[in-house]
N, C-alpha and C positions, 0 to 999 in steps of 0.2 A: 470495550477494553479496558482490564483496571487494572492491568500488571505490563510488567518491563519484559522484554524482547531477551531473552539469556544469548546475547552476543560472546564470541567467541573474541580471542583475543585479537586488537586489529593489526592487519587493515582486512579491511573487509569491503562492501561497497553497500549505500544506504539510498534508494527511494523515495524521494519526498512529494507525496502529492498532494498538491493546496486546492481543494475546489471549493464556489460557493452553488452551493443546492437550491433547484426550482421547487417549487412545490408542487409537482406534477411528484407522488412515489412511482406510480405502475411497475411494481414487483420489484422498487430498490432495496428496499432492506433483506427481502431475500436471496438478490444477489449478491448483496454484498457480503454476508454470509457465508456464499460459495463459495466466493472468489476469495477468502481467508479461506478456507474449506480447500479452496484449489490448489493457493501457495502451495502450504503445508505440505504434500504430493509431491513438488516440485525440489526438481535437486539442483541444492545449491539455496536455499531457501532457508532463512536461518528467524527471523523472527519476522512480526509487525506490532506496533503501536498505533493507537487512534484517538481521536477527539473530535466531537465536532458541537456548536454549542447551539444551541439555541434559535441563531440568525440563522445558518444553513452550514454557517462558513466551518470547514475542516480539514486536519490534517491527518492523513497514513501515511507513515515511516514502514518502509517494508527493509530489511538485512536480507543482502545475499553478499557468498562468501566470489562472488565473482563476476563482471558483467556480461562475460559470457549466459552464466545463469539469468541475470536482467533479462538479454535477447530473448531468451526459446522461456521464461514467461511473458516479458510482451509476444509473443506469433502464438505463446496458448492460443488453440481452437474455440476454445466456453471463455477465455479473459478478450483475446478481438472481438467479440460478441458482446461482451460488460459494454468495452470502454466505444464500442457505439456508439450507445444504446448512452452512456454513458456523458457522451457529446454531443446526439440529438434530443435524449428528454430530460435527463437528471441533472446535466450544469449549465450552470448561467454563463460559468464561469472556470479557467483551470489552468494550474496547472506544473509541470513537473520537471522535476529536476534529478541528477543522478552526481550524487559526490562518495568519494573516498573518505573512510570514517581511518584514520592513521594515529588519532589517540581515542582512550576512551576510559572516563574513570568516571566513581558517585561515590554514592553516600552506602557501607556494604550494610547489612540488615545482623 
């Protein structure tokens, strides 16, 4: 993904998912694409930014209107299956952090 997420003025929430991939793909790419597509369909979803190095280390930040929207996303049935496959197959390690964005600024085009 090569674009910035179009977020509103704060406050809003960021879910920061940091992971180290295994070498075993087993459908990871297709599932990751599907999860972004599915997240876009969720109420309260604001956007996503993601990067992954050639060593398999990646960071994905998704942005949400509320903690309830995050909880609903976490409980989504299709997302639950992807989460479980990630734990057992795709990730050697991962961390998930939820943060409230209280201030945001940057360079405008």
